[in-house]
DRENDO-1510 file (C-alpha; in Angstrom, 1 decimal, always signed):
<recs>
REC; n; res; u; v; w
REC; 1; MET; +14.8; +10.7; +15.6 .
REC; 2; LEU; +12.6; +7.7; +14.8 .
REC; 3; ASN; +8.9; +8.3; +14.7 .
REC; 4; HIS; +7.5; +5.4; +16.7 .
REC; 5; GLN; +3.9; +6.4; +15.9 .
REC; 6; LYS; +3.8; +5.1; +12.3 .
REC; 7; SER; +5.2; +2.1; +10.5 .
REC; 8; LEU; +5.5; +1.9; +6.7 .
REC; 9; LEU; +2.9; +0.9; +4.2 .
REC; 10; LEU; +4.7; -0.2; +1.0 .
REC; 11; ALA; +2.1; +0.3; -1.8 .
REC; 12; SER; +3.7; -2.1; -4.3 .
REC; 13; ALA; +3.0; -5.5; -5.8 .
REC; 14; SER; +6.8; -6.0; -6.4 .
REC; 15; PRO; +8.3; -8.8; -4.4 .
REC; 16; ARG; +11.8; -7.3; -5.0 .
REC; 17; ARG; +10.8; -4.0; -3.4 .
REC; 18; ARG; +9.5; -5.9; -0.4 .
REC; 19; GLN; +12.8; -7.7; +0.0 .
REC; 20; ILE; +14.7; -4.4; -0.5 .
REC; 21; ILE; +12.8; -2.4; +2.1 .
REC; 22; ALA; +13.3; -5.1; +4.7 .
REC; 23; ALA; +16.9; -4.1; +4.9 .
REC; 24; LEU; +16.0; -1.0; +6.8 .
REC; 25; ASN; +14.5; -3.0; +9.7 .
REC; 26; ILE; +11.6; -0.7; +9.9 .
REC; 27; PRO; +8.2; -2.3; +10.5 .
REC; 28; TYR; +6.1; -2.3; +7.3 .
REC; 29; THR; +3.0; -3.8; +5.8 .
REC; 30; ILE; +2.0; -4.3; +2.2 .
REC; 31; GLY; -0.9; -2.8; +0.2 .
REC; 32; ILE; -1.7; -2.2; -3.5 .
REC; 33; ALA; -2.8; +1.3; -4.5 .
REC; 34; PRO; -6.3; +1.1; -6.1 .
REC; 35; ILE; -5.3; +2.8; -9.4 .
REC; 36; ASP; -5.0; +1.8; -13.1 .
REC; 37; GLU; -1.4; +2.6; -13.7 .
REC; 38; ASP; -1.4; +2.2; -17.5 .
REC; 39; ALA; -4.5; +4.3; -17.9 .
REC; 40; MET; -3.1; +7.0; -15.6 .
REC; 41; GLN; +0.2; +7.2; -17.5 .
REC; 42; THR; -1.6; +8.1; -20.8 .
REC; 43; HIS; -2.3; +11.6; -19.2 .
REC; 44; TYR; +1.4; +12.3; -18.6 .
REC; 45; ARG; +2.9; +15.1; -20.7 .
REC; 46; GLY; +6.1; +15.9; -19.1 .
REC; 47; PRO; +9.8; +14.8; -19.9 .
REC; 48; ILE; +10.3; +11.1; -20.0 .
REC; 49; ASP; +12.8; +11.2; -17.1 .
REC; 50; GLY; +10.0; +12.6; -14.9 .
REC; 51; LEU; +7.5; +9.9; -15.6 .
REC; 52; ALA; +8.7; +7.6; -12.8 .
REC; 53; GLN; +8.3; +10.1; -10.0 .
REC; 54; TRP; +5.0; +11.4; -11.4 .
REC; 55; THR; +3.7; +7.9; -11.4 .
REC; 56; ALA; +4.9; +7.2; -7.9 .
REC; 57; ALA; +3.2; +10.3; -6.7 .
REC; 58; HIS; -0.1; +9.3; -8.2 .
REC; 59; LYS; +0.3; +5.8; -6.7 .
REC; 60; ALA; +0.8; +7.5; -3.3 .
REC; 61; LEU; -2.4; +9.5; -3.8 .
REC; 62; GLY; -4.3; +6.4; -4.5 .
REC; 63; ALA; -2.8; +4.5; -1.6 .
REC; 64; LEU; -3.7; +7.3; +0.8 .
REC; 65; THR; -7.3; +6.5; +0.2 .
REC; 66; MET; -6.8; +3.1; +1.8 .
REC; 67; PRO; -8.0; +2.7; +5.4 .
REC; 68; GLU; -4.6; +1.4; +6.6 .
REC; 69; ALA; -2.9; +4.5; +5.2 .
REC; 70; ARG; -4.3; +6.5; +8.2 .
REC; 71; SER; -1.8; +5.0; +10.6 .
REC; 72; ASN; +1.2; +4.4; +8.3 .
REC; 73; LEU; +3.6; +6.3; +6.1 .
REC; 74; VAL; +2.9; +5.4; +2.6 .
REC; 75; VAL; +5.9; +4.4; +0.4 .
REC; 76; THR; +5.5; +4.1; -3.4 .
REC; 77; ALA; +8.0; +3.7; -6.2 .
REC; 78; ASP; +7.9; +3.4; -10.0 .
REC; 79; THR; +10.8; +2.4; -12.3 .
REC; 80; THR; +11.1; +3.4; -16.0 .
REC; 81; VAL; +13.7; +2.1; -18.5 .
REC; 82; LEU; +14.7; +4.8; -21.0 .
REC; 83; LEU; +16.5; +4.0; -24.2 .
REC; 84; ASP; +17.4; +7.2; -26.2 .
REC; 85; ASP; +14.2; +9.2; -26.1 .
REC; 86; GLN; +11.8; +6.3; -25.6 .
REC; 87; VAL; +10.3; +4.7; -22.5 .
REC; 88; LEU; +10.5; +0.9; -22.6 .
REC; 89; GLY; +7.6; -0.4; -20.6 .
REC; 90; LYS; +6.6; -3.9; -19.6 .
REC; 91; PRO; +6.3; -6.4; -22.4 .
REC; 92; ARG; +2.8; -6.9; -23.9 .
REC; 93; ASP; +3.7; -10.5; -24.9 .
REC; 94; GLU; +6.7; -12.7; -25.6 .
REC; 95; GLU; +7.4; -11.2; -29.0 .
REC; 96; HIS; +7.4; -7.7; -27.5 .
REC; 97; ALA; +9.8; -8.9; -24.8 .
REC; 98; ARG; +12.1; -10.3; -27.4 .
REC; 99; SER; +12.0; -6.9; -29.3 .
REC; 100; LEU; +12.8; -5.0; -26.1 .
REC; 101; LEU; +15.7; -7.2; -25.1 .
REC; 102; ARG; +17.2; -7.0; -28.7 .
REC; 103; SER; +17.0; -3.2; -28.6 .
REC; 104; LEU; +18.8; -3.1; -25.3 .
REC; 105; ARG; +21.5; -5.6; -26.2 .
REC; 106; GLY; +25.0; -4.2; -26.0 .
REC; 107; ARG; +23.8; -0.7; -25.5 .
REC; 108; TRP; +23.7; +1.9; -22.7 .
REC; 109; HIS; +20.3; +2.9; -21.3 .
REC; 110; ARG; +19.0; +4.8; -18.3 .
REC; 111; VAL; +17.0; +3.4; -15.4 .
REC; 112; VAL; +15.0; +6.0; -13.4 .
REC; 113; THR; +13.2; +5.1; -10.2 .
REC; 114; GLY; +10.9; +7.6; -8.6 .
REC; 115; VAL; +10.2; +7.2; -4.9 .
REC; 116; VAL; +7.5; +9.0; -2.8 .
REC; 117; VAL; +6.7; +9.0; +0.9 .
REC; 118; ALA; +3.4; +10.4; +1.9 .
REC; 119; SER; +1.2; +10.7; +5.0 .
REC; 120; ILE; -2.0; +12.4; +6.1 .
REC; 121; ILE; -1.1; +14.8; +8.9 .
REC; 122; ASP; -3.8; +16.9; +10.6 .
REC; 123; GLY; -6.1; +16.1; +7.8 .
REC; 124; GLN; -3.8; +17.3; +5.1 .
REC; 125; ILE; -1.7; +15.2; +2.6 .
REC; 126; THR; +2.1; +15.7; +3.1 .
REC; 127; MET; +4.2; +14.2; +0.4 .
REC; 128; HIS; +8.0; +14.1; -0.4 .
REC; 129; GLY; +9.4; +12.6; -3.5 .
REC; 130; SER; +12.6; +12.2; -5.4 .
REC; 131; SER; +14.1; +10.2; -8.3 .
REC; 132; GLN; +17.4; +8.6; -9.1 .
REC; 133; MET; +18.9; +7.8; -12.5 .
REC; 134; THR; +21.4; +5.0; -13.2 .
REC; 135; PRO; +23.1; +4.4; -16.5 .
REC; 136; VAL; +23.3; +0.7; -17.4 .
REC; 137; LEU; +25.2; -1.1; -20.2 .
REC; 138; MET; +23.8; -4.4; -21.3 .
REC; 139; ARG; +26.1; -7.3; -22.3 .
REC; 140; PRO; +25.9; -8.7; -25.8 .
REC; 141; TYR; +23.7; -11.7; -25.0 .
REC; 142; THR; +22.6; -14.1; -27.8 .
REC; 143; ASP; +19.2; -14.6; -29.3 .
REC; 144; GLU; +19.3; -18.1; -27.7 .
REC; 145; GLU; +19.9; -16.6; -24.3 .
REC; 146; ILE; +16.9; -14.2; -24.9 .
REC; 147; ASP; +14.7; -17.1; -25.8 .
REC; 148; ALA; +15.7; -19.1; -22.7 .
REC; 149; TYR; +15.1; -16.0; -20.5 .
REC; 150; ILE; +11.7; -15.4; -22.0 .
REC; 151; ALA; +10.7; -19.0; -21.5 .
REC; 152; SER; +11.5; -18.6; -17.8 .
REC; 153; GLY; +8.7; -16.0; -17.6 .
REC; 154; ASP; +10.9; -13.6; -15.6 .
REC; 155; PRO; +10.9; -10.7; -18.1 .
REC; 156; MET; +7.1; -10.4; -18.5 .
REC; 157; ASP; +6.3; -8.2; -15.5 .
REC; 158; LYS; +9.4; -5.9; -15.7 .
REC; 159; ALA; +10.1; -2.6; -17.4 .
REC; 160; GLY; +12.4; -3.1; -20.3 .
REC; 161; ALA; +11.7; -6.9; -20.0 .
REC; 162; TYR; +14.6; -7.7; -17.7 .
REC; 163; GLY; +15.5; -8.1; -14.1 .
REC; 164; VAL; +19.0; -7.1; -13.3 .
REC; 165; GLN; +19.1; -9.5; -10.4 .
REC; 166; ASN; +18.3; -12.6; -12.5 .
REC; 167; PRO; +21.0; -15.1; -11.6 .
REC; 168; ASP; +20.8; -17.1; -14.9 .
REC; 169; PHE; +20.4; -14.4; -17.5 .
REC; 170; GLN; +22.6; -11.8; -15.8 .
REC; 171; PRO; +21.9; -9.2; -18.5 .
REC; 172; THR; +24.1; -6.3; -17.5 .
REC; 173; GLU; +27.8; -5.6; -18.2 .
REC; 174; ARG; +28.2; -2.4; -16.3 .
REC; 175; ILE; +26.1; -0.3; -13.8 .
REC; 176; GLN; +27.2; +3.2; -13.1 .
REC; 177; GLY; +25.6; +4.1; -9.9 .
REC; 178; CYS; +23.0; +2.6; -7.6 .
REC; 179; TYR; +22.3; -1.1; -8.1 .
REC; 180; LEU; +19.2; -1.0; -6.0 .
REC; 181; ASN; +17.8; +1.8; -8.2 .
REC; 182; VAL; +18.0; -0.6; -11.1 .
REC; 183; VAL; +16.3; -3.4; -9.1 .
REC; 184; GLY; +13.5; -0.9; -8.3 .
REC; 185; LEU; +13.9; +0.8; -4.9 .
REC; 186; PRO; +17.0; +3.0; -4.1 .
REC; 187; LEU; +17.3; +2.8; -0.3 .
REC; 188; CYS; +19.5; +5.9; -0.2 .
REC; 189; THR; +16.7; +8.0; -1.7 .
REC; 190; LEU; +14.0; +6.4; +0.5 .
REC; 191; VAL; +16.1; +7.0; +3.7 .
REC; 192; GLU; +16.4; +10.7; +2.7 .
REC; 193; LEU; +12.6; +11.0; +2.2 .
REC; 194; LEU; +11.7; +9.2; +5.4 .
REC; 195; ALA; +13.9; +11.7; +7.3 .
REC; 196; HIS; +11.3; +14.4; +6.4 .
REC; 197; PHE; +8.9; +12.5; +8.6 .
REC; 198; GLY; +11.4; +11.9; +11.5 .
REC; 199; VAL; +11.8; +8.3; +10.6 .
REC; 200; ALA; +15.3; +6.6; +10.5 .
REC; 201; PRO; +16.3; +3.0; +9.7 .
REC; 202; LEU; +16.9; +0.7; +12.6 .
REC; 203; SER; +20.0; -0.7; +10.9 .
REC; 204; GLU; +23.2; +1.0; +9.6 .
REC; 205; PRO; +24.2; +0.8; +5.9 .
REC; 206; VAL; +27.3; -1.1; +4.9 .
REC; 207; GLU; +29.7; +1.0; +2.7 .
REC; 208; ASP; +30.0; -0.5; -0.8 .
REC; 209; PRO; +33.0; +0.9; -2.8 .
REC; 210; ALA; +31.4; -0.4; -6.0 .
REC; 211; CYS; +28.2; +1.6; -5.3 .
REC; 212; PRO; +29.3; +4.7; -3.3 .
REC; 213; CYS; +26.0; +6.6; -3.9 .
REC; 214; CYS; +24.0; +3.9; -2.2 .
REC; 215; PRO; +25.7; +2.2; +0.8 .
REC; 216; TRP; +22.7; +0.0; +1.3 .
REC; 217; SER; +23.5; -2.2; -1.8 .
REC; 218; GLU; +26.0; -4.3; +0.1 .
REC; 219; ARG; +23.6; -4.9; +3.0 .
REC; 220; PHE; +20.9; -6.0; +0.6 .
REC; 221; ALA; +23.4; -8.3; -1.2 .
REC; 222; ARG; +24.3; -9.9; +2.1 .
REC; 223; ARG; +20.7; -10.5; +2.9 .
REC; 224; GLU; +20.2; -12.1; -0.5 .
REC; 225; GLU; +23.2; -14.5; +0.1 .
REC; 226; ALA; +21.9; -15.4; +3.5 .
REC; 227; SER; +18.5; -16.4; +2.2 .
REC; 228; ALA; +19.9; -18.3; -0.8 .
</recs>
């Protein structure tokens, strides 16, 4: 049953997450959690594949202090790129971006996105979270392609220094699982978490044989084509 009392507050600066969540056709607004994400992550001591959900939970706690959170369900997400036993964060500068892209070239890595939905109910914080992991194989792009991609500015605000959806660079060769997880917001995971609060999407997913774990990928792809 859809909870008509609250819409969603997406606490994210990512334009891609804003585009993805729109596929659910649930009313939503945008806010930015008042936290220092980089400083916060220095306190994390758990396994690397748990960092994304841990960060999303702390983003949610920060977002719940915002006045608009009182009348909305807060949605937060965080994406990490994991290569072997290392977390590849956002590039510090162009040379770091070049190093990250070279380290990923022609190799498998994992993308983990943690998602949290939280609300203040009867004065108490209620929070549900989960994460999803997707193996990704990068294609053997050239140094010249890397340079052109860096010159575009696209990799500078992205974990691992790449956006899977970039139409010119097209960095991946194979994705084993949820495409939207690699973009940054797996709707299949988000829908499951919203159900804890009695909220359901106002549109039905479209089954995608190429991505059976996330039937929302095809709907998002169609929205992208329509807006192109």
